[in-house]
N, CA, C and O of each residue as an XYZ file, in Angstrom:
328
protein
N     -39.539     12.457     45.289
C     -39.366     11.499     44.056
C     -38.680     12.372     43.019
O     -38.889     13.574     42.851
N     -37.814     11.585     42.332
C     -36.903     12.278     41.349
C     -37.577     12.132     40.002
O     -38.250     11.121     39.804
N     -37.460     13.022     39.087
C     -38.024     12.961     37.722
C     -37.061     12.537     36.733
O     -36.011     13.180     36.711
N     -37.198     11.583     35.904
C     -36.338     11.077     34.954
C     -36.015     12.123     33.921
O     -36.842     12.985     33.625
N     -34.722     12.054     33.323
C     -34.416     13.121     32.334
C     -35.301     12.816     31.069
O     -35.810     11.717     30.850
N     -35.421     13.921     30.265
C     -36.187     13.766     29.035
C     -35.376     12.956     28.078
O     -34.148     12.889     28.028
N     -36.310     12.315     27.280
C     -35.653     11.574     26.220
C     -35.169     12.336     25.067
O     -35.973     13.126     24.572
N     -33.922     12.239     24.514
C     -33.554     12.987     23.444
C     -33.726     12.076     22.211
O     -33.655     10.853     22.333
N     -33.948     12.660     21.046
C     -34.052     11.860     19.935
C     -32.658     11.209     19.456
O     -31.584     11.811     19.459
N     -32.840      9.987     19.076
C     -31.590      9.266     18.709
C     -31.336      9.692     17.213
O     -32.277      9.921     16.453
N     -30.114      9.779     16.857
C     -29.610      9.861     15.519
C     -29.134      8.667     14.853
O     -28.555      7.847     15.566
N     -29.269      8.414     13.613
C     -28.721      7.321     12.931
C     -27.243      7.152     13.194
O     -26.430      8.044     12.951
N     -26.938      6.020     13.681
C     -25.488      5.839     13.905
C     -24.761      5.287     12.709
O     -25.229      4.355     12.056
N     -23.681      5.831     12.441
C     -22.693      5.172     11.360
C     -21.865      4.161     12.009
O     -21.508      4.242     13.184
N     -21.551      3.157     11.175
C     -20.677      2.067     11.647
C     -19.399      2.868     11.930
O     -18.952      3.728     11.171
N     -18.837      2.486     13.139
C     -17.692      3.206     13.637
C     -16.373      3.179     12.626
O     -15.568      4.110     12.592
N     -16.274      2.130     11.906
C     -15.071      1.903     10.983
C     -15.292      2.375      9.645
O     -14.343      2.255      8.870
N     -16.423      2.920      9.192
C     -16.813      3.238      7.831
C     -15.815      4.393      7.389
O     -15.119      4.327      6.376
N     -15.833      5.403      8.230
C     -14.863      6.549      7.953
C     -13.425      6.238      7.844
O     -12.731      6.780      6.983
N     -12.983      5.438      8.636
C     -11.613      5.001      8.736
C     -11.305      4.204      7.448
O     -10.323      4.468      6.754
N     -12.205      3.191      7.147
C     -11.823      2.410      5.919
C     -11.763      3.403      4.660
O     -10.874      3.325      3.813
N     -12.716      4.267      4.627
C     -12.699      5.268      3.470
C     -11.423      6.144      3.407
O     -10.822      6.360      2.355
N     -11.075      6.610      4.563
C      -9.780      7.293      4.666
C      -8.568      6.532      4.277
O      -7.730      6.993      3.502
N      -8.486      5.352      4.829
C      -7.424      4.346      4.528
C      -7.441      4.086      2.927
O      -6.377      4.031      2.311
N      -8.471      3.957      2.392
C      -8.650      3.699      0.876
C      -8.133      4.825      0.136
O      -7.421      4.636     -0.851
N      -8.454      6.045      0.558
C      -7.961      7.366     -0.113
C      -6.426      7.511      0.044
O      -5.729      7.942     -0.874
N      -5.974      7.165      1.142
C      -4.512      7.155      1.589
C      -3.695      6.177      0.650
O      -2.569      6.478      0.256
N      -4.258      5.109      0.345
C      -3.597      4.082     -0.521
C      -3.627      4.372     -1.791
O      -2.666      3.976     -2.450
N      -4.731      5.144     -2.509
C      -4.707      5.502     -3.770
C      -3.790      6.658     -3.977
O      -3.082      6.669     -4.983
N      -3.742      7.612     -3.131
C      -2.824      8.784     -3.250
C      -1.270      8.253     -3.375
O      -0.497      8.585     -4.274
N      -0.990      7.406     -2.345
C       0.437      6.968     -2.239
C       0.648      6.200     -3.607
O       1.632      6.496     -4.284
N      -0.145      5.324     -4.000
C       0.001      4.721     -5.299
C       0.288      5.547     -6.516
O       1.104      5.241     -7.386
N      -0.481      6.657     -6.494
C      -0.207      7.633     -7.577
C       0.997      8.288     -7.397
O       1.616      8.574     -8.422
N       1.483      8.601     -6.293
C       2.809      9.231     -6.119
C       3.902      8.343     -6.533
O       4.878      8.820     -7.112
N       3.809      7.040     -6.271
C       4.732      6.067     -6.661
C       4.896      5.957     -7.991
O       6.048      5.887     -8.419
N       3.836      5.924     -8.857
C       3.934      6.006    -10.283
C       4.464      7.200    -10.782
O       5.255      7.197    -11.725
N       4.045      8.340    -10.158
C       4.715      9.491    -10.593
C       6.237      9.593    -10.430
O       6.962     10.114    -11.277
N       6.657      9.069     -9.303
C       8.159      8.983     -9.018
C       8.942      8.117    -10.030
O      10.083      8.390    -10.403
N       8.149      6.936    -10.483
C       8.794      6.093    -11.383
C       8.906      6.786    -12.841
O       9.809      6.553    -13.643
N       7.847      7.665    -13.038
C       7.925      8.179    -14.328
C       9.027      9.178    -14.386
O       9.606      9.328    -15.462
N       9.389      9.898    -13.320
C      10.354     10.901    -13.260
C      11.811     10.311    -13.319
O      12.781     11.008    -13.617
N      11.892      8.954    -13.007
C      13.169      8.262    -12.892
C      13.583      7.804    -14.326
O      14.696      7.304    -14.489
N      12.757      7.953    -15.323
C      13.041      7.186    -16.570
C      14.130      7.894    -17.264
O      14.352      9.105    -17.235
N      14.881      6.834    -17.992
C      16.048      7.425    -18.808
C      15.546      8.157    -20.047
O      14.339      8.123    -20.288
N      16.336      8.781    -20.811
C      15.976      9.556    -21.980
C      15.130      8.747    -23.015
O      14.071      9.166    -23.484
N      15.657      7.641    -23.301
C      14.913      6.769    -24.276
C      13.512      6.424    -23.751
O      12.513      6.566    -24.456
N      13.471      5.981    -22.534
C      12.218      5.493    -21.934
C      11.193      6.666    -21.805
O       9.993      6.570    -22.061
N      11.837      7.780    -21.372
C      10.942      9.086    -21.221
C      10.471      9.410    -22.647
O       9.283      9.718    -22.742
N      11.189      9.394    -23.747
C      10.719      9.709    -25.141
C       9.597      8.741    -25.575
O       8.611      9.173    -26.172
N       9.751      7.362    -25.261
C       8.690      6.516    -25.582
C       7.435      6.769    -24.739
O       6.311      6.759    -25.241
N       7.656      6.988    -23.490
C       6.528      7.221    -22.704
C       5.749      8.534    -23.087
O       4.528      8.582    -22.935
N       6.462      9.596    -23.586
C       5.901     10.785    -23.976
C       5.018     10.505    -25.292
O       3.902     11.007    -25.429
N       5.564      9.724    -26.176
C       4.842      9.399    -27.426
C       3.578      8.519    -27.197
O       2.590      8.643    -27.920
N       3.630      7.721    -26.281
C       2.460      6.747    -25.968
C       1.600      7.284    -24.976
O       0.579      6.665    -24.677
N       1.906      8.432    -24.393
C       1.154      8.839    -23.164
C      -0.472      8.874    -23.380
O      -1.200      8.647    -22.414
N      -0.977      9.141    -24.563
C      -2.224      9.354    -24.665
C      -3.032      7.968    -25.180
O      -4.260      7.879    -25.187
N      -2.153      6.955    -25.590
C      -2.814      5.792    -25.945
C      -2.720      4.569    -25.024
O      -3.451      3.582    -25.111
N      -1.688      4.758    -24.089
C      -1.274      3.643    -23.069
C      -2.456      3.527    -22.046
O      -2.977      4.525    -21.548
N      -2.793      2.417    -21.803
C      -3.675      2.149    -20.662
C      -3.107      2.296    -19.322
O      -1.883      2.269    -19.193
N      -3.901      2.454    -18.277
C      -3.261      2.489    -16.949
C      -2.509      1.332    -16.430
O      -1.568      1.412    -15.641
N      -3.037      0.162    -16.975
C      -2.488     -1.164    -16.660
C      -1.054     -1.233    -17.438
O      -0.011     -1.477    -16.831
N      -1.100     -1.031    -18.624
C       0.301     -1.007    -19.469
C       1.210      0.030    -18.854
O       2.390     -0.263    -18.662
N       0.755      1.200    -18.539
C       1.712      2.219    -17.817
C       2.214      1.622    -16.694
O       3.431      1.718    -16.543
N       1.507      0.955    -15.764
C       2.014      0.507    -14.498
C       3.149     -0.821    -14.817
O       4.160     -0.977    -14.132
N       2.863     -1.510    -15.703
C       3.588     -2.683    -16.087
C       5.010     -2.238    -16.631
O       6.060     -2.802    -16.325
N       4.891     -1.076    -17.536
C       6.062     -0.507    -18.134
C       7.000      0.162    -17.155
O       8.223      0.070    -17.262
N       6.391      0.836    -16.200
C       7.077      1.569    -15.186
C       7.834      0.541    -14.174
O       8.884      0.847    -13.608
N       7.232     -0.613    -14.027
C       7.666     -1.449    -13.013
C       8.695     -2.624    -13.545
O       9.236     -3.459    -12.820
N       8.829     -2.511    -14.849
C       9.760     -3.410    -15.524
C      11.298     -3.064    -15.345
O      11.636     -1.884    -15.441
N      12.148     -3.947    -15.115
C      13.558     -3.466    -15.125
C      13.999     -2.911    -16.416
O      13.387     -3.175    -17.451
N      14.988     -2.190    -16.396
C      15.406     -1.432    -17.538
C      15.767     -2.469    -18.748
O      15.551     -2.190    -19.927
N      16.281     -3.567    -18.356
C      16.640     -4.500    -19.504
C      15.437     -5.154    -20.278
O      15.580     -5.703    -21.371
N      14.242     -5.048    -19.615
C      13.080     -5.645    -20.261
C      12.246     -4.711    -20.923
O      11.300     -5.109    -21.602
N      12.549     -3.313    -20.771
C      11.835     -2.324    -21.499
C      11.704     -2.263    -22.994
O      10.653     -1.969    -23.562
N      13.010     -2.605    -23.696
C      12.933     -2.612    -25.135
C      11.840     -3.734    -25.703
O      11.115     -3.490    -26.668
N      11.823     -4.769    -25.107
C      10.963     -5.857    -25.526
C       9.553     -5.310    -25.359
O       8.763     -5.459    -26.291
N       9.187     -4.708    -24.283
C       7.827     -4.060    -24.013
C       7.401     -3.133    -25.107
O       6.256     -3.130    -25.559
N       8.513     -2.222    -25.582
C       8.258     -1.202    -26.614
C       8.044     -1.811    -27.928
O       7.225     -1.338    -28.716
N       8.835     -2.966    -28.221
C       8.609     -3.738    -29.533
C       7.290     -4.358    -29.505
O       6.594     -4.270    -30.517
N       6.841     -4.995    -28.439
C       5.486     -5.608    -28.328
C       4.338     -4.528    -28.293
O       3.213     -4.797    -28.715
N       4.669     -3.297    -27.774
C       3.544     -2.345    -27.660
C       3.228     -1.803    -29.093
O       2.057     -1.659    -29.444
N       4.306     -1.495    -29.946
C       4.063     -0.978    -31.344
C       3.715     -2.128    -32.217
O       3.473     -1.946    -33.411
């Protein structure tokens, strides 16, 4: 007669995709931040000067909008901002 193997304690299992979703979210955030950083570095002298002046008072949403605007629309944004 054979003896059954001893029962091992079971550990709480995590959902298999939880770590993957968290890692994917982190990658998206990092890539988004890198994209905004690259857009800031490509600003012309006038836009960079404006950006330096408002750096502490501009919201993250306003910053994103400004950086994604075409150069022709940035003067109107600056006027509206002030």
